[in-house]
Structure formats: structure tokens, C-alpha cells
C-alpha positions as CSV (number, residue, x, y, z in Angstrom):
1,M,-80.2,41.3,47.9
2,K,-80.4,42.2,51.2
3,T,-78.3,44.7,51.5
4,K,-79.8,46.7,48.7
5,I,-83.1,46.4,50.6
6,I,-81.6,47.7,54.2
7,I,-80.2,50.9,52.0
8,L,-83.0,51.4,50.4
9,I,-85.0,51.3,53.8
10,T,-82.7,53.5,55.5
11,I,-83.0,56.2,52.3
12,I,-87.0,56.4,52.6
13,V,-86.8,56.5,56.5
14,T,-84.0,59.4,56.2
15,V,-86.6,61.4,53.3
16,F,-89.7,60.5,55.0
17,G,-89.1,59.8,58.6
18,L,-87.0,62.9,59.4
19,E,-89.2,65.5,58.2
20,A,-91.4,65.2,61.6
21,N,-88.2,66.1,63.7
22,S,-86.5,69.4,61.3
23,R,-87.9,71.8,59.2
24,T,-85.7,73.7,57.3
25,T,-86.4,76.9,55.1
26,I,-84.6,78.9,52.3
27,S,-86.1,82.1,51.7
28,G,-83.5,85.9,50.7
29,G,-80.1,83.9,51.3
30,V,-80.9,82.8,55.2
31,I,-81.5,79.0,55.8
32,T,-83.4,78.5,58.9
33,T,-83.9,75.0,60.6
34,Q,-86.6,74.4,63.2
35,D,-86.1,71.1,65.0
36,D,-87.8,69.4,68.0
37,V,-84.3,68.2,69.4
38,K,-84.6,69.9,72.7
39,H,-88.0,68.3,73.3
40,L,-86.7,64.6,72.7
41,D,-85.6,62.4,75.2
42,P,-81.3,63.0,75.9
43,S,-81.3,58.8,76.1
44,S,-83.4,58.9,72.4
45,D,-81.8,57.0,69.6
46,I,-82.4,59.8,67.1
47,F,-78.9,60.6,65.2
48,F,-78.7,64.1,65.8
49,T,-79.0,63.4,69.4
50,S,-77.1,60.5,69.9
51,Y,-73.9,62.8,68.4
52,Q,-75.0,65.3,70.2
53,I,-75.4,67.8,66.9
54,K,-77.6,70.4,67.1
55,P,-78.0,72.1,63.5
56,P,-77.9,75.9,63.6
57,E,-81.1,78.0,64.0
58,K,-79.6,80.4,60.7
59,I,-77.0,80.5,58.8
60,E,-76.4,84.1,56.9
61,I,-74.6,82.9,52.9
62,N,-72.2,85.2,51.4
63,K,-72.9,85.5,48.2
64,E,-70.2,88.2,47.0
65,H,-68.2,85.1,45.1
66,L,-71.2,84.8,43.0
67,K,-70.3,88.4,41.3
68,N,-66.8,87.3,40.2
69,I,-66.1,87.1,36.7
70,I,-65.7,83.5,34.9
71,T,-62.2,83.4,33.3
72,F,-61.1,80.4,30.6
73,N,-59.7,78.1,33.1
74,D,-63.2,78.7,35.4
75,A,-65.2,77.9,32.7
76,V,-63.3,74.7,31.4
77,H,-63.6,73.9,35.2
78,L,-67.1,74.8,35.5
79,E,-68.1,73.0,32.0
80,R,-66.0,69.6,33.5
81,R,-68.2,69.5,36.5
82,I,-71.4,69.9,35.2
83,G,-71.7,68.7,31.6
84,I,-69.9,66.0,29.9
85,G,-66.3,66.8,28.9
86,A,-65.6,70.6,28.2
87,P,-67.2,71.6,24.5
88,V,-65.0,74.9,23.0
89,E,-68.7,76.6,21.8
90,R,-69.8,75.6,25.8
91,V,-66.5,77.1,27.4
92,R,-66.7,80.0,25.4
93,R,-70.1,81.1,26.4
94,Y,-69.5,81.3,30.2
95,I,-66.3,83.5,30.0
96,G,-66.6,86.6,31.2
97,M,-70.3,86.1,32.7
98,A,-70.8,86.1,36.2
99,R,-71.3,83.0,38.5
100,K,-74.8,84.0,39.5
101,D,-75.5,84.5,35.8
102,A,-73.8,81.4,34.5
103,I,-75.4,79.1,37.3
104,D,-78.6,80.6,36.5
105,L,-78.3,79.8,32.6
106,I,-77.5,76.0,33.4
107,I,-80.4,75.4,35.5
108,D,-82.4,77.5,33.8
109,E,-81.4,74.9,30.3
110,L,-81.6,71.7,33.0
111,L,-85.5,72.5,34.1
112,S,-86.3,74.3,30.8
113,S,-85.1,71.8,27.8
114,P,-86.7,68.5,26.8
115,D,-86.0,65.2,27.3
116,K,-85.3,64.2,23.2
117,Y,-83.9,60.5,24.5
118,N,-85.5,58.2,22.1
119,P,-85.0,54.7,23.4
120,P,-84.6,51.7,20.8
121,S,-88.1,50.8,19.1
122,W,-88.3,47.5,21.0
123,V,-88.6,48.9,24.5
124,H,-91.9,49.7,23.4
125,E,-93.1,47.8,20.4
126,V,-91.2,44.3,21.7
127,S,-92.8,42.1,24.2
128,P,-90.1,40.7,26.7
129,L,-88.9,37.4,26.3
130,N,-87.3,36.9,29.7
131,F,-90.3,35.5,31.4
132,M,-89.8,32.5,28.9
133,E,-86.2,32.3,29.3
134,H,-85.8,28.9,30.9
135,G,-88.2,27.6,28.3
136,F,-85.4,28.0,25.4
137,R,-83.7,25.0,24.6
138,G,-81.1,24.0,21.7
139,T,-80.9,26.5,18.8
140,S,-84.0,28.3,20.3
141,R,-81.4,29.2,23.3
142,K,-79.0,30.7,21.0
143,C,-81.9,32.5,19.2
144,Y,-82.9,33.8,22.9
145,N,-79.4,35.0,23.9
146,S,-78.9,36.7,20.7
147,I,-81.8,39.0,21.1
148,I,-81.2,40.0,24.2
149,R,-77.5,40.5,23.6
150,E,-78.8,42.8,20.6
151,Q,-81.4,45.0,23.0
152,K,-78.5,45.8,25.5
153,N,-76.1,46.5,23.0
154,T,-79.2,48.7,21.0
155,L,-79.7,50.2,24.6
156,E,-76.2,51.3,25.1
157,K,-75.7,52.8,21.6
158,S,-78.5,54.7,21.8
159,W,-78.0,56.0,24.8
160,T,-74.0,57.0,24.8
161,E,-75.6,58.8,21.9
162,Q,-77.6,60.4,23.6
163,I,-74.2,61.8,26.1
164,V,-72.5,62.9,23.8
165,T,-74.7,64.7,21.5
166,S,-76.9,66.3,23.7
167,S,-77.4,69.7,24.0
168,N,-78.6,70.2,27.5
169,P,-75.3,67.9,29.0
170,Q,-75.9,68.9,33.0
171,F,-79.2,66.8,32.2
172,E,-77.7,63.5,30.9
173,R,-74.6,64.4,33.8
174,L,-77.5,64.1,36.7
175,V,-78.9,61.4,35.0
176,L,-75.4,59.7,35.2
177,F,-75.2,60.7,38.9
178,W,-78.5,58.8,40.1
179,H,-77.8,55.9,37.4
180,N,-74.6,56.0,40.1
181,H,-77.1,56.3,42.7
182,F,-79.5,54.0,42.6
183,V,-77.3,51.1,40.5
184,V,-78.9,48.2,38.6
185,G,-76.6,46.3,36.2
186,F,-77.2,44.3,33.2
187,D,-74.7,41.6,33.3
188,G,-74.6,38.8,34.6
189,A,-77.6,37.8,37.0
190,Y,-79.8,40.5,35.8
191,E,-79.8,40.3,32.3
192,R,-83.0,41.8,31.8
193,S,-83.3,44.0,28.9
194,H,-87.0,45.5,29.0
195,A,-86.4,46.1,33.1
196,F,-83.1,47.8,32.4
197,A,-84.6,49.8,29.8
198,K,-87.4,50.7,32.5
199,H,-85.2,51.5,34.9
200,L,-83.4,53.8,32.6
201,L,-86.5,55.5,31.4
202,N,-87.7,56.0,35.2
203,L,-83.8,57.7,35.8
204,R,-84.8,60.3,32.7
205,K,-88.4,60.8,34.2
206,N,-87.4,61.8,37.6
207,A,-83.7,62.6,37.5
208,K,-84.8,66.5,37.8
209,G,-88.0,65.8,39.5
210,N,-89.6,65.5,43.2
211,L,-87.5,63.3,45.1
212,K,-90.0,61.4,47.2
213,D,-91.9,60.7,43.9
214,F,-88.4,59.5,42.6
215,L,-87.7,56.6,45.8
216,K,-91.6,55.7,45.4
217,D,-90.8,54.9,41.4
218,I,-87.9,53.2,42.3
219,L,-89.2,51.3,45.2
220,K,-91.8,49.8,42.7
């Protein structure tokens, strides 16, 4: 638990704290970095001073490779990286497209497609039992365990179905990425079905949104 808190604090400090020392903008294919490293004390503990790393002021980006036409093998590789597997209909649509056009299509779908996931009805309609966990005894305890196990199974089933059948697999891949980043396990010590469901919905709500807002929700 202590380690998780330290990691979370590190993320927050990195995102919120370093912006005072660095500003990065991207415009017209040029990345411009402005930082205050030259004004810092050489003995400062700031990481880029300690390691004597000074980000370049400008990086010119060569975009010529984005004009390349996607082949069958390229399309399969692309879909496997951004989606779930490589469905035939999704692979076919990339073949013959320029890389830039394929990227624009994927990003546009990611941003414009609504999240159609519907969690099990108990997530919103049933009161959590976990706060009464230690009050269940005897046959009531078996009933409690059965309810929690059933809630877990239905949540897993609904999420798996959404991943497999989604018409926007790049979004599901993104949710899985964040789920693997902000890790919460169900089995073992954390058998809190409503809390786990809320965590999943929180990931879906913030997956393609503002990172600062995402971190605040995770912290809460």
C-alpha cells in the first residue's frame, strides 16, 4: 500500500510539478521546448540537472514516411497494435491507404465514437453489501459470498463482451492500457464489486480525456 501511494505521488508531482520548469509546444511539425534549466543552481536535485540532460529547443519532424502506402502486412501489424486482434474487415480497410490517412481515421473514430458499454444492472441499482461484510455469519455468509462472486462474474462477462464486439477496438485497447497502468485487482484482499465497477467506469470515462482530470479522479 505504501509503495502504491509513493508511485501515485510521483505521478502527480511529475505531471503537476514539472510544468513550472518546462513548456513544450507542437506546431506545424516543430516541437519547441522552453525550460528554465539554465537558471537552476547546478547543485539542484531536479532530475534533468542531476543527469545533465538538456532537452533540445527544436526538433524537426520528418513526415515523409506518413505518405507510404499500407500493404496487407502493414495493415495486420497496425490493427494488432491499436485494436483487439486483426479482424478481416478492419485489416482490409487500411490496405492501399496512406499511413497518415489511416492514422487520421483511427484517431477520428477514437475521439468521436461514444462509449456504448452497459455495465450489469446491479452496478447502479443494487446497494453495496461490502460495508456489512463482517456482519454475515453462517448460511448468510454463504449467501453474501455467492452475491459477490456473481457480481464479479457478470462484470467480467459484460466487459469481455464489450471488448470482443466493440466497433471501436482502439478505445477498448486504450482502456486496457490504463487498466494495466492504474492497477486494481478483484481477487484476494480487494473483493469490492461496486468499487471495482466504479474504477472500471472511471477508466472508461477518462481514457481519452484530460490527463490531469484523470489523475484527480484516480486519486479520489
